[in-house]
N, C-alpha and C positions, 0 to 999 in steps of 0.2 A: 904569512910567511911565504917566501918565494925562493926557489932555487934556480939559478941560471948558470949557463956555461957547461952543462953536461953535453959532451960530444961523443956520439956513438962511433963515429968514424969520420974520416976527412970528407966523405961525401955529404955529411950533414952539417958542415960548418955554417952554411947559409941559414939553416933551420935555427941554430942556436942564436945567431944574430937577430933573426926575426923575432924570436922569443924574447930577447932582451928589449927590442924596440916595443914589442907588445906590452911588456911589463912596465916600461917607463911611461907609456901612454895610459895604462890602467891606473898607475899611481897618480898621474897628473889629472885624473878624472876626465879623460878625453872620450871614454866610452864606459858603459856599465856591463857587468857580467850578467848572464841569464840567472834564473833562480837555481838553487842547489838541486832541486828536483829535476829540472830540465837538463842540467849538466850530467847528473847521474843517469838519467834516461838515455842521453846521447852516448855516454861512455859504455853503458851496457850494450846498447845497439851495435856500436863499433866493435866491441869485443866479440860479439856473436858473429858478425860479418867476418872478422879476421879468423876466427876458429874454422869457419866454413870454407874460406877462400885460400888459406895458405897453410902449408905444412910447417912453416917456421914460427907459428904462433908463440911457442915457448922457447924459442932459440933466438940468439942474436943473428941479425942479418941486415943487409941493406935492402930496404923495401920501398915500394912506391907509396906506402901509407904516409910517409913524411910529406909527400907532395900534397895530399889531401889536407893534412894538418897545416901546412904552410898556407894553403889557400884559405882555410877557415880563419886563421890568424889575420891574414890580409883583409878579409871581408869584415872582421870585427873592428879593425882599425879604420875601415872606410876606404881601403885600397881595392883596386880591381884584382880579382883572383886570376884573371888571364894575364900571363906574363909576357907573351909574345905579341908581335904586331898583327898577325893574321892567324886564321884557324889552321892552316896547313903547318905553319911553324909550331903552333901550340900542340898540335897532334903528333908531330913527327920529330921535333928537335928536342934534344935534352935540355933540361933546365940548368942554368949556371948562376953563380952569385950575382952577376950583373942583371939578371932577369928580375931580381928582387930589390932593385934600387928604389929608394923612397920616391913616391910620386910627388911632383911639384905642384 
């Protein structure tokens, strides 16, 4: 069972689109999920990091965590996680929807 299309805010539109692309590739057997144990371990680790690093853990907010999530999804699909052409732009330019265009 999968749920797609949940949008937290307009700043996360690209994340929802990437999630849909990820799901379609998963259903088409283009990659495999890690074991349940590994996914639970990663989720627990990320929750602990979020609790320690942000006061917004239990509140709605626009967070940079979605960037990490998008990078992980891109890597699972075999895409580069770096979205910009060089490290300066990667470090200092905001991400836009165009930065997540499917790689040819």
